[in-house]
N, C-alpha and C positions, 0 to 999 in steps of 0.2 A: 515830422514835426520840425521846423526850422527853428533851430536852437536861439539863433542871434535875434530875431525878429520874437520869439513869444519873451524873451527875456525883455526886450525893449518893451514890449506891449506889456509886461508886467508894471515895469517902471512908470510908465504912462499912467495905467488905470488904477495900481493898488497904491504904489508909493507916492505918488505926486496928486491923486485924489484930493478933492477939497468939497467940504461939507459945508452945509448954511444951517445957520441957528436952529431951524424948524427941521432939521434932519433926524431922525430917530438914531439913537446912540452917541457916542463922545463928538465932540467937537474938532474937525481937522482942517487946518488952515495954513495957508501960505505966509511965512514973517520971513522978510527979508530974502535971503538964501536957503531957507529950509522948507520944508513943510513938517508941520508938528501935530501930534494930538492930545488935544488937555481933556483928560476923563475924569470921570466925578463918580463916587460911590463905588470905588475899587475898579471903574475901567481904567485901561492900561494909559500910560502917559508915556510922549515919547517923539523922537526925531523920527522921520520913516523917509524921508530924501533929503540931500542936500547938492547944493551946486557951489562949492567952493575950490578955492586955489591958495596956495600957500600963502599969499598976501593976505585974504580974507577969512581964512580959518579959525585963527584963534580967536579972533573977534567975534565971530559967530557963537561960538562956542561958548565963550563968556556971557554971552547975550541968553543963550537958551539956559544955561546954569542959573542966571539972575531971574529969568521968567518964572521957570518953574520953583526956584525956592521961595520968591515972594510967595506962590501960591501951596508952601507947604507939601509939596509934591515929588517924590521920587519920578525920577522917570529914567527912559532908556533909550539909547542912541544906537538905533538899527544900522551898524555898521557893513556895507557889502562890499565886496571884492574888488567889484569896479567903480568904486567910489572915489571921488578925487579930493583932496591931495594923496597922494601913496602913501604919506606917512600921517594920515589922520587916524588912525589907531594910535598912534605913539603922542600925538597930541592929546587924544582924548585922555588917554593914562596922567599925563602932565597935568591936565586939568581936574584930577580927583574922581575920574571914571575909574570902576573897576568891569575887566572883559569878564563875561561869562565863556563857558566850552563854544567855541567854534560850532555852526548848524550850516549844512549844505542846502540850498535853496534846491527842491525838487519838484519837476512841474510835468506832468499825464495830460491825456486827452482824457475825458472822463468817459465817454464811451468807449474807450478802447480798455478799459480796466476788468477786470472780474466784477460782476455784480449780483452774486448769489451767494450769500454766506454758507459759509460747510462750519458749522460748530460742531465740537463734540457732545456727545449724549450727555444730556442732563445740564445743559448748559443754553440759555435763551437770554434774548436782547430784549431790553427794556427800554423806553424812551424816559429822558428827565424832564420831568415838566414843571417841578418845585422845588423849595428847600430840601424834602427827603431824599428826592433823586439826588440832590446836590452833594449832599453828607454821604452818599453811598459813593459818590464819584471821588470826593475826597479820601473817602476811605482806600480806597484804591491807590489815589496820588501817593499817599504817605506810605502806602506797601511798595510801590513802583518805584518812586523817585527819593525817597526818605529825606524831604525837603520840606521848608515851612511852608504850607499852601494855604494860610490865611488872606494873602491879599488875592490869590485865585479865587477863594470859595466867594469874597466880595465880587469880584468880577463876572463869577458865573452867574451869580444872584442877580448883578444887576441888566445881565443880558437877557435874562429871562423875563424879568420885569420891564424892558423898557423896549425891548424890539424880540419877541418870541419868535417871529418868522425869520430872522436872519441867523437865527441859530438853530440846527439839529445837535441835541446830546443826547449819547446811548450810552447805557450800561449793560455789560455782559453779566448776567449772573448765575453762580451756579448753587441751587437751592436757594437760601437767605444769603449766599455771600456774593459780595462783589468782587469779579474777578478781572476785569477791564473796563477800560472807560476811553471813551472819546468824544470828539466834537466836530462838527464842519460848519464854517462860519460862511454866510453868504452876502455877498457886497453889491446889491442890487446896482445896475448900470454899466456894469463890467463882465468879462468873459469868463472870471475866476472866482473861485470859491476855495476855501484855506481850510486843511485839516490840521486839527491841535490837538495837544494833550491826550494822544495816545498811550496809555502805559497798561500794564499786565503785572498782575500779582507774581512774584518769582515763582510761587507754586504751582502758577498755571502756563510759563512760558513753554513755548514749543508746541504748542498743541492746534495751533490756526488760527487761536481767537483775535488775535491782533489783525491778521490778516482778514479775517472774515469781517471785523468792522471798518476795514478799510473799501471792501466790497457793499457793505450796506451804505456807507456813505458815500460810494461811487454813484451808487444806484439813484438814489434820493437826489444828486446833483444834476446829473444826465437829466432825471425825471423834471428837473426846474429849468432844464435849457442851460446849464453851466457848460463851457467849452473846457475849460481846461481847471486840474484840480494842484494845489501846490502847497507842501509840508516843507518848512525849516525841519530838516531832520535833523535827529543825533546819528551818532556812529553806530549806535544797535539798530535803529530802525532802516537806516539806508538802505542797508543791503537787500532785508527783506522789499521796502518799499521800488528798488531798481527791479528786483525780479518780477514784480509785477508790473512793471514796464514803465516807472517813473525814470526822466531823464535828469541829472545834476545840469543845472544853468549856471550855478555860481555857489559863495560861500556867503555866510551873513554871521556877523559877532555882537551879540548884545553887550553893549557897555552900560553899566548901570550908574547912577549919579542917586547918590541918598543926601538929602540936605544935610 
């Protein structure tokens, strides 16, 4: 895999992608020197891509704060390690954004990844197709991450209602207990699908369930003709994913602004 070429392709297809108002899912548009997504009903909102300089950055940041604040939306500016200017993170801090933990952008060819889940005895995979499955997913989220999942719950429900063909959500069950959950999001017209939300109940870690959900999603993506899988990986999941064949291409830091 040519890492430089794949990162450039990712920027072009996923970060600079523009949608039309009749496209399923949230609106993604170019506005001045940025590409932004405006979500509704809990969908994610934020800046996906920017072409800024030291002379233009502060004014563009202020414009995006104005735009999202007028709509009453919290939003995220996804800052990548190769974005310019080099002090963009410091400028976002000065404008009132709060950084979340840095993540590593990992990419692998879907066809090169394990595709057969190897689950421990007594654990099965169940598709998430409605509100009941989302609640099981959120139970895993609460145990795995210990953070407020109210916004994520809205986002998952909106995805299933608005564009169910663009997301595959799965929860691993041990009897009646949800022990791991994850999803893969498809973007038609691109070579990429994204792996999101992988989390395991602390009592069930180290048994290969997370790896099995990666294999399950890789097989589903390859079956749809997706070439690359992309993950914004935490420090916990990065070593597992790299052992499976993922390569680090960049880092990304979410900068969050609350109106």
